[in-house]
N, C-alpha and C positions, 0 to 999 in steps of 0.2 A: 614567564614565558621563556622556555629553553628549547633550542633547536640544535640538532646535530648537523654539521656541514661536512660532507666528505668531498675531497677533491682527488679524483683519480687521474691517470696519466694521459687521457685523451687530449687532443688539441682543444683549446678553448679555455685556458686557465683564466683569462680575463673575466669569463662568466662567473667562475667561482669567487673571484675577488669582488665583482659587482654584486653577487648574491650576499656576500658577507656585509657589504656596505648597506644593502637594503635591509637586511635583518637588524643591523646595528641602528639604522634610522628608526625602526619600530621599537627599539629598546629591548630586543631579544638577547638572552644570554646565548652565546654560540660555543658549542663544543666542537672543536675542529679536529679532524683527522685527515691527513694527507698521505697518499701512497708515495713510495719512492719515485715512481715515474711522474707522479703529480708534482713533486718537488722540482724535478728536472724541467718539467714543462713550464712551471711558474717562472723559473730562471730564464729559459729560452724565449718565452713569449712575452713576459712582462719586464724582465731584467733581473740583475743580480739581487735587487731589493724586493723582488716579488714575494718570496716566502715570508720575509719579515713584515711586509705590508699586510699580508693576509693574517699572520699571527697576531699583529697588533689589534686587529678587530675582534679576535676571539677572547672569550671569557676564560676558556680552558682549552689547552692544546694537548692532544693525546698522541702518543707514538703509535704508528701503524701496527707494530707487533704487540702492543699492550692489550691482549684480549681479556685482561683482568680489570680494565677500566670500567668505571661505573656505567658508561653508555653501552657496555656489552651485556647488560642485564635489563630485563623488562621492568624491574623494580625502580629503575632510574626514571624520574618523572620528566619526560620531554614531550613536546608537542608533536614532534616528528623529525624527519630528516630530508635533506636535499643533497643529492650527489651531483656536483656541477664542476667540471664535466664528468660524465660517467663513461668510462672506457668500456669497450665490448668485453674485456676480460672481467671487469667488475660486474657488469650486467650478467654475464654467464654464471659467475660464482653466486650471485644473488639468486638467479633463476633456479639453480640446482641445490641451493642451501649449503654451499661450500663456504663455511664460516672460517676461512683460513687466515684472516687478518681482522683488525678492528673495524675497518671500513665495511667489509662484507658482513661481519657479525652484527654491527650496529644496524645495518640495513635489514637483516633478518629479524632482529628484535622488533623493528617497527612493524614488519609484516605480521609477526606472531601476536603482537599486542594490538593489532588493527589500528595502527596510527598512520598518519600520512607519510608516504615515501615518494618523493619526486625525483625522478632520474632524468637528468639532462643528457640523454644518450647521444654521443657524438661519434658518428662514422658515416662515410658515404663512399661508394655505394654500399648497400646492405646485402649481406649474404642471407641465405635461408636460415642459417643458424642464428644470426642476429635477430631476424624477424620472429623466429620461434621463441627465442629467449625473451623478446619484448612481449609477446603474447603470454608467455608463462608468468612473467612478473605482473602483468596487467590482471590476469586471472587471479593472482594472489592478493591483489589490492593496491599495487603500486601505480603511480601515474608516470607514464613515459612521455616526456616532453622534449622532443628534439629541438635544438636551437635554431628554429626557423625564423628568419627575419620577417618582421611585419612591414613588408614593402608598402602596404596601403597607407602607412603613416609618413611616407616620404622621408626616411631618416637622412639627416644631413651628413653623417659620417659613421664610421665603424663603431665609435663609442656609443652613439645613439642606438645602434642595433644591439650591441652587447647590453646596454642598460635596459632596453625593453625586454629582452629575453630573460635577464635576471629578475626584473620586476614581475614578470609573469610567473616565474618559479616561486618567488616569495608570495605572490598573491594566491597561488595554489595551496599554500599552507593555511590560508584563511585565519591569519593572526591579527589582522587589522584592516583598515581601509585600503582599497586597491591602490597600488603604486604604479601599475602599468597604464600607459595611455590607452584609452578605449577607442574603438572604431566609432565614427560618427562625426 
């Protein structure tokens, strides 16, 4: 079980780290690709050790500019990809097929191979361009999952909110038993 994890530069780096932790709990191999803005956001939101903590969970780490990496090809056997968080820049590039870096190329590969692609799209408020790009990627087969807190679970703190959002993203990959808390 191999999953690509992309971390783009939108706010919400803790979600990317929590997704990696959830995938690791399932025993998934993680192919990690982080944008330059994603690296910066990891440092600003998690701390100076944020990038290292994330890389420690990955089986393989790929440079954003390495479009020759295995995950840039449909012949690479992966279950799918999660982009957490997904910036509006990355969303737009995926929507129009602009495979200008490894993160967007790997996402395009998931779409062309009809594999799961979960985008934790992080922005507010949304412009019409954002909404149209979300519609486009959804029509192409991606799952757009904005990081919306599950208030009905009465989360105790921000970490509980982040954990639930990440667990839902991992659950959308359908790799194992559900990790997210269910309503009820």
